[in-house]
DRENTITOR-239476 format. One record per atom (N, C-alpha, C): x, y, z; residue in one letter. Coordinates in steps of 0.1 Angstrom, whole numbers, padded with zeros to 4 digits, always signed. Layout:
XYZa ...
//
This chain:
-0137+0117-0235m -0141+0119-0220m -0130+0128-0215m -0134+0138-0207s -0124+0146-0203s -0118+0143-0192s -0105+0147-0191s -0094+0140-0178s -0103+0146-0164s -0100+0136-0156v -0102+0142-0141v -0092+0149-0134v -0092+0161-0127k -0084+0166-0119k -0093+0172-0110k -0089+0171-0095l -0097+0174-0083l -0088+0175-0071l -0087+0188-0068g -0079+0191-0058g -0064+0191-0062g -0054+0183-0054k -0042+0180-0057k -0038+0167-0064k -0050+0161-0071v -0046+0150-0074v -0044+0155-0092v -0035+0143-0096a -0030+0144-0109a -0040+0138-0119a -0042+0144-0131p -0052+0139-0141p -0054+0127-0143p -0064+0120-0144f -0065+0106-0154f -0078+0108-0160f -0076+0104-0172p -0062+0095-0176p -0052+0103-0176p -0040+0098-0177p -0028+0106-0176p -0025+0116-0189p -0021+0126-0186l -0017+0135-0200l -0006+0130-0206l -0008+0134-0222p +0006+0131-0226p +0017+0133-0222p +0027+0127-0219g +0042+0130-0211g +0039+0130-0198g +0031+0128-0192q +0028+0130-0177q +0035+0114-0170q +0043+0118-0161p +0047+0105-0156p +0034+0096-0148p +0036+0083-0148f +0026+0076-0145f +0029+0063-0141f +0027+0058-0130p +0020+0063-0121p +0025+0075-0112p +0016+0082-0107p +0022+0095-0099p +0026+0093-0087p +0035+0102-0078a +0037+0098-0066a +0045+0110-0059a +0040+0111-0047r +0043+0122-0039r +0036+0120-0025r +0044+0125-0016n +0044+0119-0001n +0033+0134+0004n +0024+0130+0015h +0016+0140+0020h +0023+0154+0025h +0018+0165+0023p +0025+0174+0027p +0029+0180+0038p +0021+0169+0049r +0024+0172+0066r +0031+0160+0067r +0037+0149+0060w +0043+0139+0065w +0050+0135+0076w +0059+0148+0076k +0068+0145+0088k +0060+0144+0104k +0048+0156+0102e +0041+0154+0114e +0034+0140+0116e +0028+0135+0105l +0023+0124+0105l +0030+0112+0109l +0044+0113+0103y +0051+0102+0109y +0053+0102+0124y +0055+0112+0130r +0059+0117+0144r +0046+0109+0153r +0035+0115+0147l +0022+0112+0154l +0021+0097+0154l +0024+0089+0143h +0021+0077+0143h +0032+0069+0152h +0045+0073+0153d +0054+0066+0159d +0052+0068+0174d +0049+0079+0178e +0045+0079+0194e +0038+0074+0198e +0025+0071+0190w +0014+0063+0194w +0017+0050+0194w +0023+0045+0188m +0029+0033+0185m +0037+0026+0197m +0047+0035+0199m +0054+0032+0210m +0049+0034+0223m +0040+0040+0223t +0030+0042+0238t +0023+0029+0238t +0016+0022+0230y +0003+0013+0229y +0009+0001+0225y +0015-0001+0215w +0018-0014+0210w +0027-0023+0221w +0023-0035+0223p +0033-0044+0233p +0046-0051+0225p +0054-0044+0222f +0070-0049+0218f +0073-0058+0228f +0080-0067+0224s +0086-0078+0230s +0102-0073+0235s +0103-0063+0233s +0117-0058+0237s +0118-0044+0235s +0125-0035+0243e +0127-0019+0242e +0136-0017+0229e +0143-0029+0227k +0151-0025+0211k +0139-0029+0200k +0133-0035+0200k +0122-0036+0190k +0113-0022+0190k +0107-0017+0200r +0102-0002+0204r +0109+0009+0197r +0124+0008+0200a +0132+0020+0194a +0134+0019+0181a +0130+0011+0175r +0133+0007+0160r +0119+0015+0152r +0113+0018+0160i +0098+0023+0153i +0101+0032+0144i +0110+0046+0149p +0109+0056+0142p +0118+0056+0131p +0126+0045+0128f +0134+0042+0116f +0126+0034+0106f +0114+0030+0111m +0107+0021+0099m +0095+0027+0091m +0092+0039+0094n +0084+0047+0084n +0073+0040+0082n +0064+0031+0091l +0052+0026+0086l +0043+0033+0080l +0039+0047+0088a +0029+0056+0085a +0031+0058+0070a +0041+0059+0062g +0046+0064+0050g +0039+0057+0042g +0037+0045+0044f +0027+0038+0033f +0014+0043+0033f +0006+0049+0039s -0005+0058+0039s -0006+0070+0033s +0004+0078+0039t +0008+0091+0034t +0012+0091+0022t +0020+0084+0018w +0025+0081+0001w +0015+0076-0009w +0004+0069-0004c -0004+0061-0010c -0019+0071-0014c -0020+0079-0004a -0032+0087-0003a -0027+0104+0001a -0017+0110-0005p -0011+0121-0006p -0022+0133-0003p -0034+0135-0008a -0044+0144-0008a -0054+0142+0004a -0055+0131+0013a -0058+0131+0025a -0059+0143+0036a -0072+0143+0040d -0074+0149+0050d -0064+0148+0064d -0057+0158+0068f -0047+0152+0081f -0052+0149+0091f -0064+0152+0098d -0069+0145+0109d -0073+0131+0106d -0079+0130+0098r -0080+0113+0093r -0070+0106+0091r -0058+0114+0083m -0048+0105+0079m -0040+0102+0091m -0040+0109+0105v -0034+0106+0114v -0038+0091+0120v -0052+0086+0117w -0055+0077+0120w -0054+0065+0109w -0054+0070+0097g -0049+0065+0084g -0035+0057+0086g -0026+0063+0091g -0014+0061+0093g -0013+0046+0104g -0020+0050+0115r -0019+0043+0126r -0024+0028+0124r -0036+0030+0113i -0043+0016+0110i -0031+0008+0103i -0022+0015+0094a -0011+0009+0087a -0004+0002+0097a +0001+0008+0105g +0011+0005+0116g +0009-0005+0124g -0007-0003+0131i -0007-0020+0136i -0010-0030+0127i -0016-0029+0115f -0016-0040+0106f -0002-0046+0099f +0007-0037+0098f +0021-0040+0096f +0026-0050+0107f +0023-0046+0118l +0031-0055+0132l +0023-0063+0135l +0009-0063+0134a +0002-0077+0134a +0002-0085+0123a +0007-0082+0109d +0011-0092+0102d +0022-0098+0103d +0032-0092+0111d +0044-0100+0112d +0042-0110+0123d +0033-0111+0129y +0028-0122+0138y +0024-0134+0129y +0018-0132+0117i +0010-0140+0109i +0021-0144+0100i +0029-0134+0094d +0038-0137+0083d +0052-0146+0089d +0058-0138+0098s +0070-0144+0102s +0070-0154+0114s +0059-0151+0122g +0055-0160+0134g +0045-0170+0132g +0039-0172+0116k +0034-0178+0117k +0023-0183+0128k +0016-0173+0134m +0007-0173+0145m -0008-0171+0140m -0014-0181+0132l -0026-0179+0126l -0033-0181+0136l -0036-0184+0147d -0046-0183+0160d -0045-0173+0164d -0037-0159+0159r -0042-0148+0166r -0053-0139+0156r -0057-0146+0146i -0064-0139+0133i -0076-0136+0142i -0083-0145+0150p -0100-0145+0153p -0100-0131+0162p -0090-0130+0173g -0089-0121+0180g -0088-0108+0172g -0078-0107+0165f -0078-0095+0156f -0091-0090+0150f -0098-0098+0144k -0113-0097+0138k -0120-0091+0146k -0118-0092+0160k -0128-0088+0170k -0128-0069+0172k -0118-0067+0163a -0116-0051+0165a -0127-0041+0167a -0128-0032+0178a -0140-0025+0177a -0147-0032+0190a -0143-0040+0198t -0151-0046+0208t -0146-0045+0222t -0132-0040+0224g -0126-0034+0235g -0120-0047+0245g -0120-0058+0236t -0114-0070+0245t -0102-0075+0242t -0097-0085+0248g -0084-0090+0239g -0071-0084+0248g -0059-0090+0242d -0046-0083+0248d -0045-0073+0241d -0031-0066+0246r -0026-0053+0242r -0028-0050+0228r -0025-0060+0218a -0023-0058+0204a -0035-0056+0199a -0047-0067+0206e -0061-0064+0201e -0067-0052+0205e -0062-0049+0216r -0069-0034+0219r -0066-0021+0213r -0050-0024+0208c -0045-0011+0196c -0055-0012+0184c -0059-0023+0179h -0069-0023+0169h -0083-0020+0171h -0086-0021+0186d -0099-0016+0189d -0098+0000+0191d -0088+0005+0196i -0088+0020+0196i -0087+0027+0183i -0079+0020+0172v -0080+0027+0159v -0094+0025+0153v -0099+0015+0155f -0113+0014+0149f -0124+0021+0155f -0123+0021+0166r -0131+0033+0172r -0130+0047+0168r -0116+0051+0166a -0117+0065+0162a -0120+0066+0147a -0116+0058+0141i -0121+0059+0128i -0136+0059+0124i -0142+0051+0129k -0159+0050+0133k -0166+0063+0138k -0160+0070+0145e -0162+0085+0154e -0164+0092+0140e -0160+0095+0129t -0159+0100+0119t -0160+0097+0106t -0165+0082+0104s -0165+0079+0091s -0179+0079+0086s -0179+0077+0075h -0198+0075+0070h -0200+0060+0077h -0213+0057+0080p -0214+0041+0086p -0211+0035+0075p -0214+0037+0062r -0214+0028+0051r -0199+0027+0050r -0190+0035+0049t -0175+0033+0045t -0170+0026+0058t -0172+0028+0071f -0169+0017+0082f -0174+0007+0080f -0185+0003+0076d -0189-0011+0074d -0181-0018+0062d -0178-0011+0052q -0169-0015+0041q -0154-0022+0045q -0151-0010+0055l -0134-0010+0062l -0136-0025+0069l -0146-0025+0079t -0146-0038+0084t -0147-0052+0078t -0156-0050+0066k -0159-0062+0059k -0144-0067+0052k -0136-0057+0046c -0124-0059+0039c -0112-0062+0047c -0115-0058+0061t -0105-0062+0070t -0107-0077+0074t -0119-0080+0076h -0119-0097+0077h -0115-0103+0067h -0120-0099+0051e -0119-0106+0042e -0102-0110+0043e -0093-0099+0045w -0078-0100+0045w -0072-0110+0054w -0078-0108+0067w -0076-0118+0078w -0077-0133+0071w -0090-0135+0067d -0093-0148+0061d -0081-0155+0052d -0078-0142+0044s -0071-0147+0033s -0056-0153+0035s -0051-0150+0051n -0037-0152+0050n -0038-0171+0053n -0047-0175+0056i -0052-0191+0053i -0052-0195+0038i -0040-0200+0030h -0044-0205+0019h -0035-0216+0016h -0035-0222+0001e -0026-0233-0001e -0010-0227-0004e -0001-0233-0005p +0012-0229-0011p +0009-0228-0024p +0015-0215-0029f +0016-0211-0042f +0026-0223-0049f +0019-0223-0060r +0027-0234-0072r +0030-0227-0086r +0022-0214-0087n +0025-0208-0097n +0024-0196-0098n +0026-0185-0112l +0027-0172-0109l +0008-0170-0109l +0000-0176-0119d -0015-0175-0119d -0021-0174-0105d -0015-0186-0099q -0023-0190-0087q -0018-0178-0074q -0003-0174-0075y +0000-0165-0067y -0011-0149-0070y -0009-0147-0080l -0016-0134-0084l -0033-0134-0080l -0040-0146-0083a -0050-0144-0080a -0054-0146-0063a -0044-0151-0057t -0043-0152-0041t -0039-0140-0035t -0030-0131-0041r -0024-0120-0035r -0034-0109-0037r -0041-0109-0045r -0048-0098-0048r -0056-0094-0036r -0061-0104-0030v -0069-0103-0014v -0057-0102-0004v -0047-0114-0004n -0039-0114+0008n -0030-0101+0011n -0026-0094-0002i -0015-0081+0000i -0024-0070+0008i -0037-0071+0010a -0044-0062+0019a -0049-0048+0014a -0046-0050-0004m -0050-0036-0008m -0065-0032-0009m -0073-0041-0009y -0087-0040-0011y -0092-0032+0007y -0086-0039+0016f -0084-0034+0029f -0080-0021+0029f -0065-0019+0025a -0060-0006+0027a -0068+0004+0019a -0072+0001+0005n -0080+0013-0001n -0094+0014+0005n -0103+0008+0017s -0113+0009+0020s -0108+0023+0031s -0099+0022+0038y -0092+0032+0047y -0088+0045+0039y -0081+0043+0026f -0077+0052+0020f -0089+0062+0017f -0102+0055+0015r -0113+0064+0011r -0118+0072+0020r -0116+0066+0036y -0121+0071+0046y -0111+0086+0046y -0100+0084+0045t -0091+0093+0048t -0093+0106+0039t -0098+0099+0028l -0097+0110+0017l -0115+0115+0013l -0124+0113+0024d -0137+0113+0026d -0143+0110+0013d -0141+0100+0008i -0148+0095-0005i -0156+0083-0003i -0170+0084-0001n -0179+0073+0001n -0190+0069-0009n -0182+0056-0010l -0188+0049-0022l -0199+0040-0016l -0210+0039-0027t -0219+0026-0021t -0214+0011-0021t -0222+0002-0017d -0215-0010-0018d -0217-0017-0031d -0226-0014-0039e -0229-0017-0050e -0215-0012-0062e -0210+0001-0057q -0200+0007-0065q -0186+0000-0060q -0184-0005-0050v -0172-0009-0044v -0169-0022-0048v -0181-0030-0052n -0181-0043-0054n -0184-0045-0069n -0188-0036-0076h -0189-0036-0091h -0178-0045-0093h -0177-0053-0105p -0166-0058-0117p -0159-0052-0118p -0160-0039-0124l -0149-0030-0134l -0144-0025-0120l -0149-0022-0110m -0143-0011-0102m -0134-0023-0091m -0139-0035-0089r -0129-0045-0083r -0115-0049-0092r -0118-0048-0105e -0107-0053-0115e -0098-0040-0113e -0103-0027-0114a -0097-0018-0114a -0084-0019-0100a -0094-0020-0088e -0085-0021-0075e -0074-0032-0076e -0078-0043-0082g -0071-0055-0084g -0059-0053-0092g -0058-0046-0101i -0045-0044-0106i -0036-0036-0100i -0042-0025-0088v -0032-0020-0081v -0028-0029-0070v -0037-0036-0066s -0034-0047-0059s -0022-0054-0062s -0023-0059-0075d -0011-0069-0081d +0000-0063-0081d -0001-0048-0084h +0011-0040-0086h +0020-0036-0072h +0008-0035-0063v +0016-0034-0048v +0020-0046-0044v +0014-0059-0044g +0022-0072-0041g +0036-0076-0048g +0037-0070-0061l +0045-0076-0065l +0059-0064-0067l +0055-0051-0062t +0067-0042-0058t +0070-0047-0042t +0061-0048-0036n +0066-0052-0020n +0072-0064-0023n +0071-0075-0027d +0080-0087-0026d +0093-0086-0034d +0092-0076-0043y +0108-0072-0051y +0113-0067-0041y +0109-0055-0035f +0118-0049-0023f +0123-0058-0012f +0112-0066-0005s +0112-0073+0006s +0119-0083+0006s +0123-0091-0006y +0127-0105-0008y +0141-0108+0003y +0150-0097+0002a +0162-0101+0011a +0161-0103+0024a +0152-0091+0026k +0148-0093+0044k +0137-0106+0046k +0132-0109+0037e +0124-0120+0041e +0130-0132+0042e +0139-0133+0033k +0148-0148+0030k +0157-0147+0045k +0161-0136+0048l +0168-0134+0059l +0160-0141+0074l +0150-0136+0073t +0140-0139+0084t +0131-0150+0082t +0134-0160+0072n +0127-0171+0070n +0114-0169+0065n +0106-0160+0061s +0096-0159+0059s +0094-0150+0042s +0100-0159+0034d +0100-0158+0020d +0090-0167+0014d +0082-0176+0019d +0077-0185+0013d +0065-0180+0004d +0060-0167+0007t +0047-0164+0001t +0055-0153-0009t +0067-0151-0013n +0070-0143-0018n +0076-0146-0035n +0069-0138-0045i +0068-0140-0058i +0083-0145-0063i +0095-0139-0059i +0106-0142-0061i +0111-0156-0057i +0108-0159-0047r +0110-0175-0041r +0103-0183-0048r +0089-0178-0051m +0080-0192-0056m +0085-0190-0071m +0091-0182-0080l +0095-0184-0092l +0107-0192-0094l +0115-0192-0085q +0128-0199-0084q +0122-0213-0080q +0115-0214-0072d +0112-0228-0067d +0101-0236-0076d +0094-0230-0083h +0084-0235-0091h +0088-0236-0106h +0094-0223-0110e +0096-0224-0122e +0111-0222-0127e +0119-0228-0120g +0132-0231-0120g +0142-0218-0126g +0137-0207-0121l +0146-0194-0123l +0156-0192-0115l +0166-0187-0117t +0175-0180-0109t +0169-0167-0103t +0176-0161-0093y +0170-0150-0087y +0172-0135-0096y +0181-0138-0106e +0183-0124-0114e +0173-0127-0125e +0168-0139-0133q +0158-0142-0137q +0144-0136-0129q +0146-0143-0119a +0131-0140-0112a +0128-0128-0110a +0140-0118-0108k +0137-0101-0109k +0132-0096-0120k +0137-0100-0133v +0136-0097-0144v +0120-0100-0147v +0115-0109-0145v +0101-0114-0146v +0093-0104-0138v +0095-0104-0126v +0086-0094-0117v +0089-0080-0120v +0097-0074-0128e +0100-0063-0131e +0090-0061-0142e +0089-0070-0151k +0081-0068-0162k +0065-0067-0159k +0067-0077-0150k +0051-0077-0147k +0047-0062-0138k +0054-0058-0132i +0051-0045-0125i +0048-0033-0135i +0057-0035-0147r +0053-0025-0156r +0040-0027-0164r +0037-0040-0166q +0027-0042-0172q +0015-0039-0167q +0013-0043-0153k +0004-0038-0144k +0001-0023-0146k +0008-0016-0145e +0008+0003-0145e +0000+0004-0159e +0003-0003-0170q +0000+0000-0182q -0016-0004-0182q -0018-0016-0175d -0032-0022-0174d -0042-0015-0168d -0036-0006-0158f -0048+0002-0151f -0052+0013-0160f -0045+0015-0168i -0053+0029-0175i -0067+0024-0181i -0069+0013-0189p -0081+0009-0196p -0087+0004-0186p -0082-0002-0176a -0094-0005-0163a -0099+0006-0157a -0093+0016-0156g -0094+0030-0148g -0105+0036-0161g -0107+0036-0171m -0113+0042-0181m -0125+0034-0183m -0125+0022-0183a -0139+0013-0182a -0146+0018-0171a -0142+0020-0160v -0150+0025-0147v -0156+0039-0150v -0145+0047-0156l -0154+0057-0159l -0162+0060-0171l -0159+0053-0181n -0169+0052-0193n -0184+0044-0185n -0183+0038-0176d -0196+0026-0173d -0207+0039-0171d -0218+0036-0176p -0230+0046-0175p -0233+0049-0162p -0233+0039-0154e -0235+0044-0140e -0224+0048-0129e -0213+0040-0131l -0203+0042-0123l -0200+0059-0126l -0197+0060-0139g -0185+0071-0144g -0194+0085-0143g -0209+0085-0139k -0216+0096-0136k -0214+0102-0122k -0209+0094-0112d -0209+0097-0098d -0193+0103-0098d -0192+0116-0093p -0180+0124-0089p -0173+0113-0078p -0177+0111-0069a -0170+0100-0061a -0161+0092-0068a -0170+0086-0075v -0161+0073-0082v -0152+0077-0093v -0153+0090-0098r -0143+0094-0106r -0130+0100-0099r -0131+0105-0089h -0123+0113-0077h -0115+0098-0072h -0123+0089-0068w -0114+0074-0065w -0107+0071-0076w -0111+0070-0088i -0101+0066-0096i -0090+0073-0102i -0090+0084-0100a -0080+0095-0099a -0071+0094-0091a -0075+0092-0079c -0068+0087-0066c -0060+0072-0067c -0065+0062-0073l -0056+0051-0075l -0043+0049-0077l -0041+0054-0087p -0028+0054-0094p -0019+0057-0083p -0020+0068-0073y -0011+0069-0062y -0005+0057-0051y -0015+0049-0053c -0013+0036-0045c +0000+0030-0052c -0001+0028-0066m +0009+0023-0071m +0021+0029-0072m +0023+0043-0075g +0036+0050-0074g +0038+0054-0061g +0031+0055-0051g +0033+0058-0035g +0040+0044-0029g +0033+0036-0032n +0038+0023-0025n +0052+0021-0030n +0055+0026-0043n +0068+0023-0050n +0078+0032-0042n +0073+0043-0038a +0082+0053-0033a +0083+0050-0020a +0075+0049-0010w +0076+0040+0004w +0083+0030+0003w +0082+0021-0006s +0092+0010-0005s +0106+0014-0005s +0109+0023-0013q +0123+0025-0014q +0129+0034+0002q +0118+0042+0005e +0121+0047+0019e +0126+0040+0027e +0116+0027+0029v +0119+0020+0040v +0132+0008+0036v +0134+0007+0023c +0146-0005+0021c +0158-0001+0026c +0161+0014+0030s +0173+0018+0040s +0175+0009+0051s +0167+0002+0058i +0168-0005+0067i +0175-0021+0065i +0172-0023+0052f +0181-0035+0047f +0191-0034+0036f +0197-0043+0035s +0211-0044+0023s +0207-0049+0011s +0201-0044+0001y +0199-0055-0011y +0197-0043-0023y +0200-0049-0035s +0198-0042-0050s +0183-0040-0053s +0182-0025-0053t +0166-0021-0060t +0170-0015-0072t +0181-0015-0081d +0187-0005-0088d +0171-0006-0099d +0166-0014-0104f +0159-0011-0116f +0146-0001-0113f +0141-0001-0100l +0129+0003-0097l +0133+0018-0094l +0144+0017-0084m +0150+0033-0077m +0151+0039-0090m +0158+0034-0101h +0165+0043-0110h +0148+0051-0119h +0145+0037-0120s +0131+0046-0132s +0118+0053-0122s +0121+0049-0110f +0112+0058-0104f +0117+0071-0100f +0131+0074-0098k +0134+0086-0099k +0135+0094-0110k +0137+0090-0121e +0135+0098-0135e +0119+0102-0136e +0114+0093-0133r +0097+0098-0136r +0093+0110-0122r +0097+0106-0112t +0096+0117-0102t +0100+0131-0103t +0113+0130-0108l +0117+0143-0107l +0112+0149-0120l +0107+0142-0134q +0101+0148-0142q +0087+0152-0140q +0081+0145-0129h +0068+0149-0122h +0070+0164-0117h +0075+0163-0104w +0078+0176-0099w +0082+0189-0111w +0089+0184-0119r +0093+0195-0130r +0083+0202-0139r +0074+0191-0145r +0064+0196-0152r +0051+0201-0147r +0047+0192-0136h +0035+0194-0131h +0035+0205-0120h +0044+0201-0108w +0038+0207-0096w +0046+0218-0097w +0057+0220-0100r +0065+0234-0103r +0069+0237-0086r +0073+0227-0082r +0078+0229-0067r +0097+0226-0070r +0102+0230-0057p +0117+0225-0058p +0118+0212-0057p +0129+0206-0064v +0127+0191-0065v +0137+0186-0053v +0133+0178-0045p +0143+0173-0034p +0153+0163-0037p +0163+0169-0030k +0175+0159-0032k +0170+0145-0032k +0176+0138-0042v +0176+0124-0042v +0189+0117-0045v +0196+0108-0038e +0208+0105-0039e +0204+0088-0041e +0212+0084-0050l +0215+0068-0051l +0224+0064-0049l +0226+0057-0044r +0239+0052-0038r +0243+0039-0046r +0255+0034-0041s +0261+0018-0048s +0252+0010-0044s +0254-0003-0048r +0248-0014-0044r +0252-0019-0031r +0236-0019-0022g +0240-0024-0007g +0238-0011+0000g +0239+0003-0006d +0235+0014+0001d +0221+0018+0000d +0218+0027+0007s +0202+0031+0006s +0200+0046-0002s +0189+0044-0005q +0181+0058-0010q +0178+0068+0001q +0183+0081+0003r +0180+0088+0011r +0171+0099+0006r +0164+0104+0011r +0155+0116+0007r +0154+0128+0017r +0155+0142+0015s +0155+0153+0024s +0147+0160+0018s +0141+0167+0025s +0130+0176+0019s +0136+0189+0023s 
//
């Protein structure tokens, strides 16, 4: 089967020697970050001015711009904002354990509730105006699926963690609005097809493991690490912190390899593979892995902890990617010593 290459999307399956998963930010990421930050600082109900002032340093919109770099700019304005409100709302659930907030957030696009819920309403209404009705319905369904997944039993082992986190990490939800920003409209049958769910599920696993890897120290400091894989491996598998990190590193790399046959299974399916929209989406999905990895490094400067393994391997693959395929000037990447941040300049 010939590889897929649409617009600015890297080929899938990857060519020999092609860095995988690919990663690059949206070409207008600076504007998108600014528009996100200004909007959030205006509308979100921060508990203090100090917390409001931190928004420009958190790069919340970057999750979307890195994961869907080929997205339409106007749609990505709202793609960045929906990421921001869900990161802040998730903090109510994760750090604050405020599960009673979930019903209110699920009423998005009703115009009711407090300021946090009305922020959801504004974003969902804006997306609905320019979205295919079916794509918007899929977004709503995946959003509710994610909210409901926040109520679960404590993790006991790695298998249970992965099964729960496939939904709990919110990537099925994120994928639904990434498709909106990319103007990819799939049928419900395509979205829910077992082969498609498995391909997206592998990406979800990768994102969950990567997020836990980078965020463990911050979550430990804020007493919100009870759902972090590194904490779970220490508590239930008897591993040391360093041993747990190695297990997670290997799992992350395995998920990257697992995606290739899973994506090919979608493309080779006689029904799924004949639709250009499905092929386009499968080619875009690897950016969620590489992009989330890059974004995690971008925001890790807020905290102080070691990310040597992923930072160095990602740096090498990204530099090769720019040199071999995009033929653009390579941005300066400085990797500092333990405890320092990685900084990126364009």
